[in-house]
PQR file with spaces between the fields and no chain letter, atoms N, CA, C, O and H, PARSE charges and radii, in Angstrom:
ATOM       1  N    UNK     1       0.866   -1.334    0.126 -0.4000 1.5000
ATOM       2  CA   UNK     1      -0.232    0.228    0.497 -0.0000 2.0000
ATOM       3  C    UNK     1       0.649    1.294   -0.046  0.5500 1.7000
ATOM       4  O    UNK     1       0.484    2.112   -0.951 -0.5500 1.4000
ATOM       5  N    UNK     2       1.632    1.049    0.767 -0.4000 1.5000
ATOM       6  CA   UNK     2       2.929    2.262    0.806 -0.0000 2.0000
ATOM       7  C    UNK     2       3.261    2.878   -0.684  0.5500 1.7000
ATOM       8  O    UNK     2       3.286    4.051   -1.059 -0.5500 1.4000
ATOM       9  H    UNK     2       1.766    0.384    1.502  0.4000 1.0000
ATOM      10  N    UNK     3       3.520    1.586   -1.430 -0.4000 1.5000
ATOM      11  CA   UNK     3       4.520    1.995   -2.398 -0.0000 2.0000
ATOM      12  C    UNK     3       3.271    2.093   -3.369  0.5500 1.7000
ATOM      13  O    UNK     3       3.736    2.367   -4.476 -0.5500 1.4000
ATOM      14  H    UNK     3       3.499    0.634   -1.126  0.4000 1.0000
ATOM      15  N    UNK     4       1.803    1.985   -3.450 -0.4000 1.5000
ATOM      16  CA   UNK     4       1.097    2.805   -4.588 -0.0000 2.0000
ATOM      17  C    UNK     4       0.881    4.135   -4.234  0.5500 1.7000
ATOM      18  O    UNK     4       0.596    4.968   -5.094 -0.5500 1.4000
ATOM      19  H    UNK     4       1.426    1.763   -2.551  0.4000 1.0000
ATOM      20  N    UNK     5       0.987    4.417   -3.062 -0.4000 1.5000
ATOM      21  CA   UNK     5       0.425    5.894   -2.267 -0.0000 2.0000
ATOM      22  C    UNK     5       1.559    6.992   -2.484  0.5500 1.7000
ATOM      23  O    UNK     5       1.328    8.201   -2.436 -0.5500 1.4000
ATOM      24  H    UNK     5       1.219    3.741   -2.363  0.4000 1.0000
ATOM      25  N    UNK     6       2.983    6.356   -2.764 -0.4000 1.5000
ATOM      26  CA   UNK     6       4.176    6.995   -3.585 -0.0000 2.0000
ATOM      27  C    UNK     6       4.282    7.301   -4.397  0.5500 1.7000
ATOM      28  O    UNK     6       4.977    8.284   -4.654 -0.5500 1.4000
ATOM      29  H    UNK     6       3.171    5.374   -2.804  0.4000 1.0000
ATOM      30  N    UNK     7       3.724    6.702   -5.147 -0.4000 1.5000
ATOM      31  CA   UNK     7       3.983    6.443   -7.013 -0.0000 2.0000
ATOM      32  C    UNK     7       3.381    8.072   -7.222  0.5500 1.7000
ATOM      33  O    UNK     7       2.723    8.712   -6.401 -0.5500 1.4000
ATOM      34  H    UNK     7       3.160    5.904   -4.938  0.4000 1.0000
ATOM      35  N    UNK     8       3.801    8.484   -8.505 -0.4000 1.5000
ATOM      36  CA   UNK     8       3.235    9.483   -9.278 -0.0000 2.0000
ATOM      37  C    UNK     8       3.124    9.154  -10.691  0.5500 1.7000
ATOM      38  O    UNK     8       3.828    8.272  -11.182 -0.5500 1.4000
ATOM      39  H    UNK     8       4.335    7.964   -9.172  0.4000 1.0000
ATOM      40  N    UNK     9       2.281    9.815  -11.369 -0.4000 1.5000
ATOM      41  CA   UNK     9       2.171    9.480  -12.917 -0.0000 2.0000
ATOM      42  C    UNK     9       3.571    9.120  -13.344  0.5500 1.7000
ATOM      43  O    UNK     9       3.894    8.018  -13.788 -0.5500 1.4000
ATOM      44  H    UNK     9       1.709   10.532  -10.970  0.4000 1.0000
ATOM      45  N    UNK    10       4.567   10.403  -13.126 -0.4000 1.5000
ATOM      46  CA   UNK    10       5.760    9.604  -13.983 -0.0000 2.0000
ATOM      47  C    UNK    10       6.957    8.601  -13.663  0.5500 1.7000
ATOM      48  O    UNK    10       8.077    8.521  -14.167 -0.5500 1.4000
ATOM      49  H    UNK    10       4.304   11.298  -12.765  0.4000 1.0000
ATOM      50  N    UNK    11       6.366    7.888  -12.690 -0.4000 1.5000
ATOM      51  CA   UNK    11       6.607    6.614  -11.876 -0.0000 2.0000
ATOM      52  C    UNK    11       6.196    5.674  -12.774  0.5500 1.7000
ATOM      53  O    UNK    11       6.870    4.737  -13.205 -0.5500 1.4000
ATOM      54  H    UNK    11       5.456    7.952  -12.280  0.4000 1.0000
ATOM      55  N    UNK    12       4.545    6.084  -13.167 -0.4000 1.5000
ATOM      56  CA   UNK    12       3.609    4.658  -13.528 -0.0000 2.0000
ATOM      57  C    UNK    12       4.065    4.555  -15.276  0.5500 1.7000
ATOM      58  O    UNK    12       3.514    3.863  -16.132 -0.5500 1.4000
ATOM      59  H    UNK    12       3.998    6.845  -12.817  0.4000 1.0000
ATOM      60  N    UNK    13       4.943    5.248  -15.400 -0.4000 1.5000
ATOM      61  CA   UNK    13       5.218    5.706  -17.172 -0.0000 2.0000
ATOM      62  C    UNK    13       6.411    4.801  -16.960  0.5500 1.7000
ATOM      63  O    UNK    13       6.524    3.955  -17.846 -0.5500 1.4000
ATOM      64  H    UNK    13       5.390    5.810  -14.705  0.4000 1.0000
ATOM      65  N    UNK    14       7.309    4.763  -16.033 -0.4000 1.5000
ATOM      66  CA   UNK    14       8.433    4.572  -16.671 -0.0000 2.0000
ATOM      67  C    UNK    14       8.817    3.151  -17.156  0.5500 1.7000
ATOM      68  O    UNK    14       8.046    2.275  -16.765 -0.5500 1.4000
ATOM      69  H    UNK    14       7.218    5.451  -15.312  0.4000 1.0000
ATOM      70  N    UNK    15       9.673    2.816  -17.793 -0.4000 1.5000
ATOM      71  CA   UNK    15       9.835    1.475  -18.364 -0.0000 2.0000
ATOM      72  C    UNK    15      11.204    0.732  -16.614  0.5500 1.7000
ATOM      73  O    UNK    15      12.042    1.180  -15.832 -0.5500 1.4000
ATOM      74  H    UNK    15      10.300    3.527  -18.110  0.4000 1.0000
ATOM      75  N    UNK    16      10.245   -1.071  -17.099 -0.4000 1.5000
ATOM      76  CA   UNK    16      10.995   -1.593  -16.069 -0.0000 2.0000
ATOM      77  C    UNK    16      11.324   -2.695  -16.632  0.5500 1.7000
ATOM      78  O    UNK    16      10.575   -3.523  -17.151 -0.5500 1.4000
ATOM      79  H    UNK    16       9.564   -1.436  -17.735  0.4000 1.0000
ATOM      80  N    UNK    17      13.045   -2.721  -16.481 -0.4000 1.5000
ATOM      81  CA   UNK    17      13.511   -3.959  -17.236 -0.0000 2.0000
ATOM      82  C    UNK    17      14.045   -5.100  -15.887  0.5500 1.7000
ATOM      83  O    UNK    17      14.419   -4.969  -14.722 -0.5500 1.4000
ATOM      84  H    UNK    17      13.653   -2.048  -16.060  0.4000 1.0000
ATOM      85  N    UNK    18      13.778   -6.432  -17.014 -0.4000 1.5000
ATOM      86  CA   UNK    18      13.566   -7.461  -15.794 -0.0000 2.0000
ATOM      87  C    UNK    18      14.139   -8.641  -16.847  0.5500 1.7000
ATOM      88  O    UNK    18      14.254   -8.493  -18.064 -0.5500 1.4000
ATOM      89  H    UNK    18      13.474   -6.538  -17.961  0.4000 1.0000
ATOM      90  N    UNK    19      14.476   -9.877  -16.060 -0.4000 1.5000
ATOM      91  CA   UNK    19      14.755  -10.948  -16.824 -0.0000 2.0000
ATOM      92  C    UNK    19      13.146  -11.950  -16.615  0.5500 1.7000
ATOM      93  O    UNK    19      12.634  -11.711  -15.521 -0.5500 1.4000
ATOM      94  H    UNK    19      14.383   -9.997  -15.072  0.4000 1.0000
ATOM      95  N    UNK    20      12.624  -12.618  -17.176 -0.4000 1.5000
ATOM      96  CA   UNK    20      11.616  -13.244  -17.131 -0.0000 2.0000
ATOM      97  C    UNK    20      11.873  -14.992  -16.192  0.5500 1.7000
ATOM      98  O    UNK    20      12.880  -15.630  -15.888 -0.5500 1.4000
ATOM      99  H    UNK    20      13.040  -12.812  -18.064  0.4000 1.0000
ATOM     100  N    UNK    21      10.905  -15.141  -16.070 -0.4000 1.5000
ATOM     101  CA   UNK    21      11.409  -16.797  -15.205 -0.0000 2.0000
ATOM     102  C    UNK    21      12.113  -17.928  -16.369  0.5500 1.7000
ATOM     103  O    UNK    21      12.465  -19.038  -15.971 -0.5500 1.4000
ATOM     104  H    UNK    21      10.086  -14.623  -16.317  0.4000 1.0000
ATOM     105  N    UNK    22      12.241  -17.619  -17.501 -0.4000 1.5000
ATOM     106  CA   UNK    22      13.485  -18.155  -18.739 -0.0000 2.0000
ATOM     107  C    UNK    22      14.382  -17.405  -19.015  0.5500 1.7000
ATOM     108  O    UNK    22      14.950  -17.424  -20.107 -0.5500 1.4000
ATOM     109  H    UNK    22      11.955  -16.717  -17.825  0.4000 1.0000
ATOM     110  N    UNK    23      14.744  -16.385  -17.800 -0.4000 1.5000
ATOM     111  CA   UNK    23      15.882  -15.349  -18.273 -0.0000 2.0000
ATOM     112  C    UNK    23      16.110  -14.758  -19.608  0.5500 1.7000
ATOM     113  O    UNK    23      17.153  -14.492  -20.206 -0.5500 1.4000
ATOM     114  H    UNK    23      14.282  -16.369  -16.912  0.4000 1.0000
ATOM     115  N    UNK    24      14.824  -14.619  -19.931 -0.4000 1.5000
ATOM     116  CA   UNK    24      14.727  -13.449  -21.153 -0.0000 2.0000
ATOM     117  C    UNK    24      14.588  -12.050  -20.927  0.5500 1.7000
ATOM     118  O    UNK    24      13.695  -11.563  -20.233 -0.5500 1.4000
ATOM     119  H    UNK    24      13.977  -14.835  -19.446  0.4000 1.0000
ATOM     120  N    UNK    25      15.557  -11.346  -21.568 -0.4000 1.5000
ATOM     121  CA   UNK    25      15.165   -9.700  -20.938 -0.0000 2.0000
ATOM     122  C    UNK    25      13.603   -8.945  -21.697  0.5500 1.7000
ATOM     123  O    UNK    25      13.041   -9.056  -22.786 -0.5500 1.4000
ATOM     124  H    UNK    25      16.283  -11.742  -22.132  0.4000 1.0000
ATOM     125  N    UNK    26      13.446   -8.464  -20.911 -0.4000 1.5000
ATOM     126  CA   UNK    26      12.014   -7.863  -21.028 -0.0000 2.0000
ATOM     127  C    UNK    26      12.055   -6.505  -20.972  0.5500 1.7000
ATOM     128  O    UNK    26      12.950   -6.146  -20.206 -0.5500 1.4000
ATOM     129  H    UNK    26      13.903   -8.374  -20.026  0.4000 1.0000
ATOM     130  N    UNK    27      11.393   -5.497  -21.520 -0.4000 1.5000
ATOM     131  CA   UNK    27      11.397   -4.244  -20.557 -0.0000 2.0000
ATOM     132  C    UNK    27      10.060   -3.671  -20.967  0.5500 1.7000
ATOM     133  O    UNK    27       9.941   -3.388  -22.159 -0.5500 1.4000
ATOM     134  H    UNK    27      10.666   -5.789  -22.142  0.4000 1.0000
ATOM     135  N    UNK    28       8.917   -3.431  -20.065 -0.4000 1.5000
ATOM     136  CA   UNK    28       7.402   -3.309  -19.894 -0.0000 2.0000
ATOM     137  C    UNK    28       7.509   -1.684  -18.974  0.5500 1.7000
ATOM     138  O    UNK    28       8.430   -1.184  -18.327 -0.5500 1.4000
ATOM     139  H    UNK    28       9.014   -3.661  -19.097  0.4000 1.0000
ATOM     140  N    UNK    29       5.915   -1.142  -19.338 -0.4000 1.5000
ATOM     141  CA   UNK    29       6.122   -0.006  -18.722 -0.0000 2.0000
ATOM     142  C    UNK    29       5.385   -0.674  -17.524  0.5500 1.7000
ATOM     143  O    UNK    29       4.504   -1.527  -17.418 -0.5500 1.4000
ATOM     144  H    UNK    29       5.168   -1.548  -19.864  0.4000 1.0000
ATOM     145  N    UNK    30       6.262    0.219  -16.512 -0.4000 1.5000
ATOM     146  CA   UNK    30       5.656   -0.182  -14.820 -0.0000 2.0000
ATOM     147  C    UNK    30       4.239   -0.072  -14.476  0.5500 1.7000
ATOM     148  O    UNK    30       3.691   -0.691  -13.564 -0.5500 1.4000
ATOM     149  H    UNK    30       6.977    0.912  -16.598  0.4000 1.0000
ATOM     150  N    UNK    31       3.766    0.644  -15.158 -0.4000 1.5000
ATOM     151  CA   UNK    31       2.202    0.723  -14.799 -0.0000 2.0000
ATOM     152  C    UNK    31       1.302   -0.428  -15.214  0.5500 1.7000
ATOM     153  O    UNK    31       0.311   -0.669  -14.523 -0.5500 1.4000
ATOM     154  H    UNK    31       4.212    1.147  -15.899  0.4000 1.0000
ATOM     155  N    UNK    32       1.630   -1.309  -16.516 -0.4000 1.5000
ATOM     156  CA   UNK    32       1.317   -2.475  -17.147 -0.0000 2.0000
ATOM     157  C    UNK    32       1.508   -3.588  -15.853  0.5500 1.7000
ATOM     158  O    UNK    32       0.634   -4.148  -15.192 -0.5500 1.4000
ATOM     159  H    UNK    32       2.434   -1.113  -17.077  0.4000 1.0000
ATOM     160  N    UNK    33       2.783   -3.668  -15.772 -0.4000 1.5000
ATOM     161  CA   UNK    33       3.169   -4.343  -14.459 -0.0000 2.0000
ATOM     162  C    UNK    33       2.239   -4.495  -13.616  0.5500 1.7000
ATOM     163  O    UNK    33       1.644   -5.567  -13.505 -0.5500 1.4000
ATOM     164  H    UNK    33       3.493   -3.213  -16.309  0.4000 1.0000
ATOM     165  N    UNK    34       1.937   -3.303  -12.796 -0.4000 1.5000
ATOM     166  CA   UNK    34       1.628   -3.557  -11.455 -0.0000 2.0000
ATOM     167  C    UNK    34      -0.034   -3.920  -11.684  0.5500 1.7000
ATOM     168  O    UNK    34      -0.744   -4.262  -10.739 -0.5500 1.4000
ATOM     169  H    UNK    34       2.421   -2.432  -12.887  0.4000 1.0000
ATOM     170  N    UNK    35      -0.512   -3.798  -13.005 -0.4000 1.5000
ATOM     171  CA   UNK    35      -2.146   -4.263  -13.811 -0.0000 2.0000
ATOM     172  C    UNK    35      -1.655   -5.532  -13.801  0.5500 1.7000
ATOM     173  O    UNK    35      -2.515   -6.200  -13.228 -0.5500 1.4000
ATOM     174  H    UNK    35       0.065   -3.520  -13.773  0.4000 1.0000
ATOM     175  N    UNK    36      -1.101   -5.963  -13.995 -0.4000 1.5000
ATOM     176  CA   UNK    36      -0.407   -7.612  -14.192 -0.0000 2.0000
ATOM     177  C    UNK    36      -0.567   -8.137  -12.999  0.5500 1.7000
ATOM     178  O    UNK    36      -1.633   -8.554  -12.548 -0.5500 1.4000
ATOM     179  H    UNK    36      -0.401   -5.420  -14.461  0.4000 1.0000
ATOM     180  N    UNK    37       0.573   -8.131  -12.409 -0.4000 1.5000
ATOM     181  CA   UNK    37       0.836   -8.220  -10.909 -0.0000 2.0000
ATOM     182  C    UNK    37      -0.859   -8.523   -9.960  0.5500 1.7000
ATOM     183  O    UNK    37      -1.137   -9.658   -9.571 -0.5500 1.4000
ATOM     184  H    UNK    37       1.440   -7.792  -12.776  0.4000 1.0000
ATOM     185  N    UNK    38      -1.651   -7.524   -9.762 -0.4000 1.5000
ATOM     186  CA   UNK    38      -3.183   -7.404   -9.626 -0.0000 2.0000
ATOM     187  C    UNK    38      -3.446   -8.609  -10.011  0.5500 1.7000
ATOM     188  O    UNK    38      -3.518   -9.485   -9.150 -0.5500 1.4000
ATOM     189  H    UNK    38      -1.425   -6.602  -10.078  0.4000 1.0000
ATOM     190  N    UNK    39      -3.652   -8.932  -11.395 -0.4000 1.5000
ATOM     191  CA   UNK    39      -4.969   -9.740  -12.024 -0.0000 2.0000
ATOM     192  C    UNK    39      -4.626  -11.001  -11.172  0.5500 1.7000
ATOM     193  O    UNK    39      -5.358  -11.756  -10.532 -0.5500 1.4000
ATOM     194  H    UNK    39      -3.594   -8.221  -12.095  0.4000 1.0000
ATOM     195  N    UNK    40      -2.925  -10.981  -11.421 -0.4000 1.5000
ATOM     196  CA   UNK    40      -2.547  -12.857  -11.630 -0.0000 2.0000
ATOM     197  C    UNK    40      -2.762  -13.298  -10.067  0.5500 1.7000
ATOM     198  O    UNK    40      -3.427  -14.294   -9.780 -0.5500 1.4000
ATOM     199  H    UNK    40      -2.330  -10.368  -11.941  0.4000 1.0000
ATOM     200  N    UNK    41      -2.177  -12.516   -9.141 -0.4000 1.5000
ATOM     201  CA   UNK    41      -2.728  -12.906   -7.789 -0.0000 2.0000
ATOM     202  C    UNK    41      -4.243  -13.294   -7.574  0.5500 1.7000
ATOM     203  O    UNK    41      -4.574  -14.143   -6.746 -0.5500 1.4000
ATOM     204  H    UNK    41      -1.637  -11.707   -9.373  0.4000 1.0000
ATOM     205  N    UNK    42      -5.103  -12.646   -8.339 -0.4000 1.5000
ATOM     206  CA   UNK    42      -6.568  -12.842   -8.109 -0.0000 2.0000
ATOM     207  C    UNK    42      -6.685  -14.507   -8.685  0.5500 1.7000
ATOM     208  O    UNK    42      -7.319  -15.384   -8.098 -0.5500 1.4000
ATOM     209  H    UNK    42      -4.835  -11.956   -9.012  0.4000 1.0000
ATOM     210  N    UNK    43      -5.904  -14.695   -9.990 -0.4000 1.5000
ATOM     211  CA   UNK    43      -5.856  -16.186   -9.945 -0.0000 2.0000
ATOM     212  C    UNK    43      -5.641  -17.130   -9.123  0.5500 1.7000
ATOM     213  O    UNK    43      -6.500  -17.997   -8.966 -0.5500 1.4000
ATOM     214  H    UNK    43      -5.389  -13.983  -10.466  0.4000 1.0000
ATOM     215  N    UNK    44      -4.275  -17.159   -8.325 -0.4000 1.5000
ATOM     216  CA   UNK    44      -3.925  -17.874   -7.845 -0.0000 2.0000
ATOM     217  C    UNK    44      -4.910  -17.844   -6.407  0.5500 1.7000
ATOM     218  O    UNK    44      -5.256  -18.892   -5.862 -0.5500 1.4000
ATOM     219  H    UNK    44      -3.577  -16.454   -8.453  0.4000 1.0000
ATOM     220  N    UNK    45      -5.310  -16.444   -5.874 -0.4000 1.5000
ATOM     221  CA   UNK    45      -6.798  -16.529   -5.133 -0.0000 2.0000
ATOM     222  C    UNK    45      -7.807  -17.649   -5.035  0.5500 1.7000
ATOM     223  O    UNK    45      -8.243  -18.323   -4.101 -0.5500 1.4000
ATOM     224  H    UNK    45      -5.029  -15.592   -6.316  0.4000 1.0000
ATOM     225  N    UNK    46      -8.068  -17.591   -6.622 -0.4000 1.5000
ATOM     226  CA   UNK    46      -9.180  -18.704   -6.678 -0.0000 2.0000
ATOM     227  C    UNK    46      -8.406  -20.126   -6.808  0.5500 1.7000
ATOM     228  O    UNK    46      -8.984  -21.126   -6.382 -0.5500 1.4000
ATOM     229  H    UNK    46      -7.714  -17.043   -7.380  0.4000 1.0000
ATOM     230  N    UNK    47      -7.282  -20.230   -7.309 -0.4000 1.5000
ATOM     231  CA   UNK    47      -7.067  -21.566   -7.032 -0.0000 2.0000
ATOM     232  C    UNK    47      -7.087  -21.945   -5.951  0.5500 1.7000
ATOM     233  O    UNK    47      -7.461  -23.084   -5.671 -0.5500 1.4000
ATOM     234  H    UNK    47      -6.812  -19.418   -7.655  0.4000 1.0000
ATOM     235  N    UNK    48      -6.621  -20.936   -4.928 -0.4000 1.5000
ATOM     236  CA   UNK    48      -6.206  -21.757   -3.420 -0.0000 2.0000
ATOM     237  C    UNK    48      -7.371  -22.025   -3.154  0.5500 1.7000
ATOM     238  O    UNK    48      -7.499  -23.116   -2.600 -0.5500 1.4000
ATOM     239  H    UNK    48      -6.317  -20.011   -5.155  0.4000 1.0000
ATOM     240  N    UNK    49      -8.764  -21.170   -3.414 -0.4000 1.5000
ATOM     241  CA   UNK    49     -10.205  -20.996   -3.001 -0.0000 2.0000
ATOM     242  C    UNK    49     -10.939  -22.306   -3.324  0.5500 1.7000
ATOM     243  O    UNK    49     -11.843  -22.863   -2.701 -0.5500 1.4000
ATOM     244  H    UNK    49      -8.660  -20.284   -3.864  0.4000 1.0000
ATOM     245  N    UNK    50     -10.238  -22.694   -4.604 -0.4000 1.5000
ATOM     246  CA   UNK    50     -11.138  -24.307   -5.285 -0.0000 2.0000
ATOM     247  C    UNK    50     -10.210  -25.108   -4.461  0.5500 1.7000
ATOM     248  O    UNK    50     -10.809  -25.805   -3.642 -0.5500 1.4000
ATOM     249  H    UNK    50      -9.504  -22.242   -5.110  0.4000 1.0000
ATOM     250  N    UNK    51      -9.024  -25.204   -4.440 -0.4000 1.5000
ATOM     251  CA   UNK    51      -8.871  -26.362   -3.548 -0.0000 2.0000
ATOM     252  C    UNK    51      -8.840  -26.607   -2.316  0.5500 1.7000
ATOM     253  O    UNK    51      -8.678  -27.711   -1.796 -0.5500 1.4000
ATOM     254  H    UNK    51      -8.538  -24.637   -5.105  0.4000 1.0000
ATOM     255  N    UNK    52      -9.088  -24.978   -1.485 -0.4000 1.5000
ATOM     256  CA   UNK    52      -9.819  -25.394   -0.002 -0.0000 2.0000
ATOM     257  C    UNK    52     -11.215  -25.679    0.172  0.5500 1.7000
ATOM     258  O    UNK    52     -11.779  -25.955    1.230 -0.5500 1.4000
ATOM     259  H    UNK    52      -9.220  -24.081   -1.907  0.4000 1.0000
ATOM     260  N    UNK    53     -11.840  -25.561   -1.262 -0.4000 1.5000
ATOM     261  CA   UNK    53     -13.246  -26.071   -1.204 -0.0000 2.0000
ATOM     262  C    UNK    53     -13.157  -27.658   -1.689  0.5500 1.7000
ATOM     263  O    UNK    53     -14.140  -28.370   -1.485 -0.5500 1.4000
ATOM     264  H    UNK    53     -11.381  -25.337   -2.122  0.4000 1.0000
ATOM     265  N    UNK    54     -12.261  -28.078   -2.178 -0.4000 1.5000
ATOM     266  CA   UNK    54     -12.229  -30.006   -2.660 -0.0000 2.0000
ATOM     267  C    UNK    54     -12.184  -30.596   -1.685  0.5500 1.7000
ATOM     268  O    UNK    54     -12.828  -31.609   -1.413 -0.5500 1.4000
ATOM     269  H    UNK    54     -11.462  -27.500   -2.343  0.4000 1.0000
ATOM     270  N    UNK    55     -11.332  -29.977   -0.957 -0.4000 1.5000
ATOM     271  CA   UNK    55     -11.046  -30.329    0.495 -0.0000 2.0000
ATOM     272  C    UNK    55     -12.108  -30.250    1.959  0.5500 1.7000
ATOM     273  O    UNK    55     -11.886  -30.602    3.117 -0.5500 1.4000
ATOM     274  H    UNK    55     -10.809  -29.154   -1.177  0.4000 1.0000
ATOM     275  N    UNK    56     -13.252  -29.665    1.352 -0.4000 1.5000
ATOM     276  CA   UNK    56     -14.559  -29.447    1.922 -0.0000 2.0000
ATOM     277  C    UNK    56     -14.099  -28.602    3.111  0.5500 1.7000
ATOM     278  O    UNK    56     -14.482  -29.067    4.184 -0.5500 1.4000
ATOM     279  H    UNK    56     -13.432  -29.379    0.411  0.4000 1.0000
ATOM     280  N    UNK    57     -13.339  -27.424    3.202 -0.4000 1.5000
ATOM     281  CA   UNK    57     -13.171  -25.982    3.895 -0.0000 2.0000
ATOM     282  C    UNK    57     -14.174  -25.043    3.699  0.5500 1.7000
ATOM     283  O    UNK    57     -14.190  -24.364    2.672 -0.5500 1.4000
ATOM     284  H    UNK    57     -13.028  -27.047    2.330  0.4000 1.0000
ATOM     285  N    UNK    58     -14.875  -24.947    4.424 -0.4000 1.5000
ATOM     286  CA   UNK    58     -15.406  -23.373    3.894 -0.0000 2.0000
ATOM     287  C    UNK    58     -14.758  -22.125    3.983  0.5500 1.7000
ATOM     288  O    UNK    58     -14.384  -21.660    5.060 -0.5500 1.4000
ATOM     289  H    UNK    58     -14.863  -25.498    5.258  0.4000 1.0000
ATOM     290  N    UNK    59     -14.596  -21.515    2.808 -0.4000 1.5000
ATOM     291  CA   UNK    59     -13.614  -20.707    2.922 -0.0000 2.0000
ATOM     292  C    UNK    59     -14.299  -19.164    3.041  0.5500 1.7000
ATOM     293  O    UNK    59     -13.724  -18.088    3.206 -0.5500 1.4000
ATOM     294  H    UNK    59     -14.900  -21.893    1.933  0.4000 1.0000
ATOM     295  N    UNK    60     -15.507  -19.409    2.921 -0.4000 1.5000
ATOM     296  CA   UNK    60     -16.514  -17.786    3.256 -0.0000 2.0000
ATOM     297  C    UNK    60     -17.180  -17.555    2.331  0.5500 1.7000
ATOM     298  O    UNK    60     -17.551  -18.275    1.404 -0.5500 1.4000
ATOM     299  H    UNK    60     -15.974  -20.282    2.788  0.4000 1.0000
ATOM     300  N    UNK    61     -17.395  -16.270    2.619 -0.4000 1.5000
ATOM     301  CA   UNK    61     -17.802  -15.452    1.109 -0.0000 2.0000
ATOM     302  C    UNK    61     -17.038  -14.542    0.153  0.5500 1.7000
ATOM     303  O    UNK    61     -16.875  -13.341    0.372 -0.5500 1.4000
ATOM     304  H    UNK    61     -17.094  -15.686    3.372  0.4000 1.0000
ATOM     305  N    UNK    62     -16.490  -15.310   -1.124 -0.4000 1.5000
ATOM     306  CA   UNK    62     -15.660  -14.452   -1.733 -0.0000 2.0000
ATOM     307  C    UNK    62     -16.139  -13.612   -2.864  0.5500 1.7000
ATOM     308  O    UNK    62     -15.378  -13.230   -3.753 -0.5500 1.4000
ATOM     309  H    UNK    62     -16.622  -16.285   -1.301  0.4000 1.0000
ATOM     310  N    UNK    63     -17.512  -13.304   -2.821 -0.4000 1.5000
ATOM     311  CA   UNK    63     -17.633  -12.422   -3.618 -0.0000 2.0000
ATOM     312  C    UNK    63     -17.670  -11.266   -3.375  0.5500 1.7000
ATOM     313  O    UNK    63     -18.575  -11.032   -2.575 -0.5500 1.4000
ATOM     314  H    UNK    63     -18.131  -13.614   -2.099  0.4000 1.0000
ATOM     315  N    UNK    64     -16.814   -9.903   -3.842 -0.4000 1.5000
ATOM     316  CA   UNK    64     -16.836   -8.833   -3.366 -0.0000 2.0000
ATOM     317  C    UNK    64     -18.385   -7.601   -3.092  0.5500 1.7000
ATOM     318  O    UNK    64     -18.635   -6.641   -2.363 -0.5500 1.4000
ATOM     319  H    UNK    64     -16.079  -10.093   -4.492  0.4000 1.0000
ATOM     320  N    UNK    65     -19.051   -8.349   -4.123 -0.4000 1.5000
ATOM     321  CA   UNK    65     -20.692   -7.338   -4.143 -0.0000 2.0000
ATOM     322  C    UNK    65     -21.418   -7.756   -2.554  0.5500 1.7000
ATOM     323  O    UNK    65     -22.148   -7.074   -1.835 -0.5500 1.4000
ATOM     324  H    UNK    65     -18.848   -9.128   -4.715  0.4000 1.0000
ATOM     325  N    UNK    66     -20.876   -9.175   -2.362 -0.4000 1.5000
ATOM     326  CA   UNK    66     -21.817   -9.479   -0.966 -0.0000 2.0000
ATOM     327  C    UNK    66     -20.779   -8.975   -0.126  0.5500 1.7000
ATOM     328  O    UNK    66     -20.878   -9.807    0.776 -0.5500 1.4000
ATOM     329  H    UNK    66     -20.284   -9.730   -2.945  0.4000 1.0000
ATOM     330  N    UNK    67     -19.745   -8.126    0.280 -0.4000 1.5000
ATOM     331  CA   UNK    67     -19.093   -7.786    1.085 -0.0000 2.0000
ATOM     332  C    UNK    67     -18.992   -6.127    1.323  0.5500 1.7000
ATOM     333  O    UNK    67     -18.856   -5.512    2.381 -0.5500 1.4000
ATOM     334  H    UNK    67     -19.665   -7.450   -0.453  0.4000 1.0000
ATOM     335  N    UNK    68     -19.105   -5.648   -0.006 -0.4000 1.5000
ATOM     336  CA   UNK    68     -19.727   -4.056    0.197 -0.0000 2.0000
ATOM     337  C    UNK    68     -20.756   -4.067    0.547  0.5500 1.7000
ATOM     338  O    UNK    68     -21.662   -4.774    0.103 -0.5500 1.4000
ATOM     339  H    UNK    68     -19.215   -6.148   -0.865  0.4000 1.0000
ATOM     340  N    UNK    69     -20.849   -2.876    1.866 -0.4000 1.5000
ATOM     341  CA   UNK    69     -22.175   -2.138    2.425 -0.0000 2.0000
ATOM     342  C    UNK    69     -23.133   -1.677    1.371  0.5500 1.7000
ATOM     343  O    UNK    69     -22.596   -1.077    0.440 -0.5500 1.4000
ATOM     344  H    UNK    69     -20.114   -2.302    2.227  0.4000 1.0000
ATOM     345  N    UNK    70     -24.768   -1.862    1.295 -0.4000 1.5000
ATOM     346  CA   UNK    70     -25.310   -1.097    0.582 -0.0000 2.0000
ATOM     347  C    UNK    70     -25.646    0.157    1.063  0.5500 1.7000
ATOM     348  O    UNK    70     -25.809    0.219    2.281 -0.5500 1.4000
ATOM     349  H    UNK    70     -25.203   -2.350    2.052  0.4000 1.0000
ATOM     350  N    UNK    71     -25.762    0.956    0.559 -0.4000 1.5000
ATOM     351  CA   UNK    71     -25.818    2.327    0.795 -0.0000 2.0000
ATOM     352  C    UNK    71     -27.863    2.806    0.739  0.5500 1.7000
ATOM     353  O    UNK    71     -28.772    2.676   -0.081 -0.5500 1.4000
ATOM     354  H    UNK    71     -25.629    0.906   -0.431  0.4000 1.0000
ATOM     355  N    UNK    72     -27.711    3.362    2.110 -0.4000 1.5000
ATOM     356  CA   UNK    72     -29.581    3.637    2.413 -0.0000 2.0000
ATOM     357  C    UNK    72     -29.910    4.517    1.277  0.5500 1.7000
ATOM     358  O    UNK    72     -29.171    5.487    1.114 -0.5500 1.4000
ATOM     359  H    UNK    72     -26.972    3.468    2.776  0.4000 1.0000
ATOM     360  N    UNK    73     -30.732    4.371    0.597 -0.4000 1.5000
ATOM     361  CA   UNK    73     -31.544    5.145    0.026 -0.0000 2.0000
ATOM     362  C    UNK    73     -32.443    6.093    0.522  0.5500 1.7000
ATOM     363  O    UNK    73     -33.182    5.852    1.476 -0.5500 1.4000
ATOM     364  H    UNK    73     -31.333    3.583    0.729  0.4000 1.0000
ATOM     365  N    UNK    74     -32.415    7.382   -0.200 -0.4000 1.5000
ATOM     366  CA   UNK    74     -32.682    8.562    0.546 -0.0000 2.0000
ATOM     367  C    UNK    74     -33.779    8.800    0.653  0.5500 1.7000
ATOM     368  O    UNK    74     -34.136    9.799    1.278 -0.5500 1.4000
ATOM     369  H    UNK    74     -31.815    7.578   -0.976  0.4000 1.0000
């Protein structure tokens, strides 16, 4: 959270050079990589939830819409 709050637009537009898991050099915009990291972690959370459910564990409510409070009507 601290990283995100410390970033500004120019930080997000910077290229980030790295090597992927196969050792191949990559260069991508930092903002695109942050988006990927966020989306990919949701993939793995879904995998973990599925495995736990298959083992009979109650993982609770996982739908965000069910966790967001209703706004009272005026």
